[in-house]
N, C-alpha and C positions, 0 to 999 in steps of 0.2 A: 530254602523258602521258595515256594512256587508263586509266580505272579502272572495274572492274566494279561497285563500290559507290561511292556518292556521299554527301557530307555534306549534309544538309538542315537547315534551321532547325527543322523539326518534330522531327527525330530528336534534335537537341541539346536540345530542350526536354523531350522525353519518351523516355528510353532504352528503353522497352518496345516502341517501334515497330519493325516489320520494315524492314530497309533497302530503299529504293525501287530499282526496276530501271530505270535509264536515265532519259531525259527531259531535254530541253535546258535546263530551268530549274535543273538541278543542276550545270551545267558550272562555274559560277563558284565553287561550293563545292569541287569537285575541284581547282580552281585554288588555293584556300586551302591545302589539304593539300600540294599540290606546292610551293607557295611556302614553307611551313613546313619541309618536308624539306630543301630547298636551303639555307635559312637556318640550320637547326640543325647541318648537317653541313659548312658551308664551312670550308676550311682555308687557311692562308697569310695570314690577316688581319694577323698581326704584322708582316709585311713592308710592308704598306700604311700602318699606323699602330700603333706599339707600344702595347699596353695596351687596345686597343679590341676589343670582341666576344670577350672572354675567357670561358672556362668558369668556373662553370656558366652556360649561356645561358638567358635567360628573356625571352619577349616574348609579345604578344597580337596575333592577327589576327582580323578580323571583316568581315562584309559590312555595308553601310549598313543600319541598322535590324535587323541580325541579331545572333545570339548570339556574343559574343566567345569565342574559343578560346585558352586559355593553353597555350603550348608551353614546357616547363620541364625542365631536367635534374636538378632536385631536387624532392622531394615537396612539393606545395602544401598538404598537410594535408586535413583532413576537410571543409573548405568547398568542395572541388572533387571532381568525379567524373571518372574516365577515360572517354575516348571508347570506344565499342564496338570491340573488336579487329578485327571484320570490316570496319570502315571503313578500317582501316590496313593491309590486306593488301598493298596496292601502295606503302605508305609505311613500310617497316620501321624507318627511323630515328626515326619518331614513336612507336613502340611503347613504352608506359609513360611517354610524355612529353607527351601531348595531353589536355587537360582542359577541362571547362566548369564554371562556378560552379553550386553547388547552388541558391543563391538567384538568381533571374533578374536579369540585369544587361545593360546595353548600353553600347557605345562611342558617346557622344553627338556626338563631333566626328570630323573626318577623321583626326586623329591626336592622341595624348596621350602626351607623354614622361614623364609622371608618373601613369600609370594604376595605381590602387591594387589590389594583390594581397596580401591579408592585411596583414601589418605592413610590407610593402615596396612599392616602385613599379617598374613596368617600362614599356618603350616599347610602345605599342599603335597600330595603324594599321587603317584600312579598306582592304581590298585594292583594287587598281586593275583595269584591264581585261586585264592579262596578267601573267605571271610576272616579266618584266623590270622593268616599272614598279613592281610590288608590292615586289620585292626592293630596288630602288633607294630607294624611299620608306622602307622599313623601316630600312635601314642609314643613310640620310640623317638620319632623325629620331632613331635610336638614337645617332648621333654627336653630335647636339645635346645629348642627355642626358649623354653622356660629357664634353662640353665644360664642363658646369656644374662638375664636380669637377676638371678638369684645366687649363682655360684661365683666364687672369686675368679677373676680373669685367669685364663690358662697361660702358662709360660713354656709349655713343652715344645720341643723341636723334633718333629718326626723325620727330619732330614739328617739328624745326628748320625754319626758313624754307627751303622747297624751290625758291625762285626760282633758285638756283644751277644746278640740273640742267636748267633751261630755257634756259640761256645757250647761244647758238649756238656760240661758239668753244669753250666747255667740251666740248660734245658732239663737235665735230670732233676735239679732242684725245683724247677717250675712244675714238673709232673708230680713230684712228691707232694708239693703243696696242694695241687689239685685233688689228689687222692685223699689227703687229710680233710680237705674241705667237703668233699663228697661224703665221707664218713660222718663228718660233723652235721651235715644237712640231714642225714638219715637217723640220727640219734635223738631220743626224747629225754635222755638222762642229762640233766644240767651240769652235773659234776664232770661227766665224760666230755661234754661239749667244751667245758672250760679247759680240760687237759688237751683236747685236740686243737683248740685255738692257740694255746701256749706252744704246742709243737709246731704248728703252722707258722707262727711268728718267728720261731727259731730258724726255720727253713728260710723265711724271707730275709732275716738278718744275715744268714750265711750267704745267701744269693746276692744280697746288695753289696757285699764286700767285693764282688767281682765286677761291679759296674762303675762307670764314670758317673760323676754327680749329675751330668746333663742327661745321660741315658736313664739314670735312676728316677729323675724328675719326670721324664717322658713316660716311663713305665707306670709310675704311680698316678699320674694325671689321666692316662688312658683308662686305668682301672676305675677311677672315680667317675670320670665323665661318661665313658662308654658303658661301664658296669652299672651305674645307676640308671641310665637310659634303657639298658637291657632288662634290668629288674622291673622298672616301672612299665615298660612296654608289655612285658609278659603278664604282670599282675593285673593291669587295667584291662587288658584284652580278656582275661579270665572273668573279671567282674562284668564286663560288657556282655559276655556270653552266658552269664549266670552260672559259671562253674566254680568249683571249690578251688580257692587260690593255693591250697596245699599241693595241688597238682603241679604248680609252677616250681615249687621246691623239689619235687621229684624229678621234673624235667631238667632242672639245672644240675642236680646231682648226677643224673645219667649222662648229661653232656660232658661233665668233668672227667668221666671215666672212658669216654669214647676216644679211640686213637685219633691223633691229629693227622690231617691230610692236607696236601697242597691244593689250593683252590683252582690252580691251573689257568687263571685268567690274565696273569701278568706276563710281560714279554720275557722276563729273565727269572732264573731260579731264586735269586736272593729277594727279589720283589715278591714273589709268590710266598716265600717263607715268612717275610715280614707280615704279609696279610694274614697268614695263618697265626702268627704270634700275636698280632693285634686282636684277632678274634678270641684267642686264648685269654688274653688279658681282660677282654670284655666279660666273658663268663666267669673268670676268677673274681672280678670286681662284683658281679651280680651275686655270686655265692657269698662273698664277704658281707655285702649289705644285707642279704637275707639272714645270715647268721647273727650279725650285730643287732638286727631288729629284735631278736629274741633276748639279747643281753642288755641292750641299752634302749630306753623308750624314746629318746629324742635324737636318733641317728640322723634323720633328715636335717634338723636344725644344726647339728654339729658339722655335717658335711658342708652345708651352705655357709657356715662361718669360716670354713677353710681347714677344718680338721681332716687329717688323713686316716686311712684305714688302720695303719700301724698304731697311730696315736690313740684312736678310739678303742681298738681291740686290746691294746696293752693295758689301758686303764680298766677296761671291763673285766679282765681276768687276772689283774694284778700281776702282770708279767714281770718276773724277776730276772734281769739280764745276767746276774751272777750264776744262774742255773741254766744258762743258754745251752751249754754242752749236753746237759741231761735232757733237756727238751728235744734237742736235735737228735740225740741217740734214740729217744722214744719214737721220733718221726721215722727214722730209718727202720726201726724194728717193726713198725706198722705197715711197711711198704714192701711189696714184692719187687725188689730192686732189679733182678734179672729181667723181668718183664718190662719194667720202665726203661732200662737201658736198651733193650731190643727195639722198643717203639721209637725212642729218640734216634737211634741209628737209622731206622727206616725213614724217619721224617727228614733228617738232615742230609743223609747220603754223603756224597763227596763234598758237600758244602760245610761239613762240620769242622770246627777248629778246636784244638786242644791246648788251652792256655793253662799255665800254672796259676794256682790260686788256692784259697782255702776250700 
């Protein structure tokens, strides 16, 4: 989106400045306003997750080390001043809804789901390199704020002994599940979908036998909390941009089949691998929620009531635990095990552990 006038940090700090004319260093601020307009005007969110992103909408966008811009559908009071109307000529949905604080302030972190605005709090993020990434991050983090009031309190302990996720066989089972879910996302055959879900549940059951109860709880809660936020962030971003939400399903399916890599941002190998595993659980959870939305109409309500993925999925496809071995053998038959093992060896390297177990 091209704008004649651009938002600059200098202008936000001093409203008496004349709007600057062009200049490449103002592009990311134009991005901020475009992101805000898409976010404030998005429709159809109720279909993605009832109760989320309802009106009146309030959120904060900022540049790193820049001035936070409050976007709100209700008056923020005298502590905030509106942006110059000339800045909003190309963003009509922001007219009377974009403000900066009278007292200089900054967003000190990449995001804050409890950013203080007067007597309340809102979700605030530092915008990313593009509208897509900025919108997805905003809706993702806003959904985490939503979860605080709507989801059961979490009990996970991410400081738990992480040796489990270094187990070679455990990782093999994780990758088999991901491939089954990817295939399930790609099918339009409801009967085939049910068979794939049964096989994936058998893999999860086999994998859970290798875990401590504490690690199992941590894994399941990450899948629900991060997976639902991943799903909602991607879906609502697509709605905001007027895109087919079916493309989100394709994107998740593709992500599930991509080789896992270490992010390389942590100081030690085990921490890097944990971050990779956490990301894996996030997209696994997003895949499960996408699939279950096809099978069960009230998945959001069930999850908010405390139901887990295994519980909802088992009921949806009438999973018969007595046939678990048959389901598991079907899962193995559908998977290129040699390729999976090679990828897991590349991921874990010398950190892999080989424990006995089922």
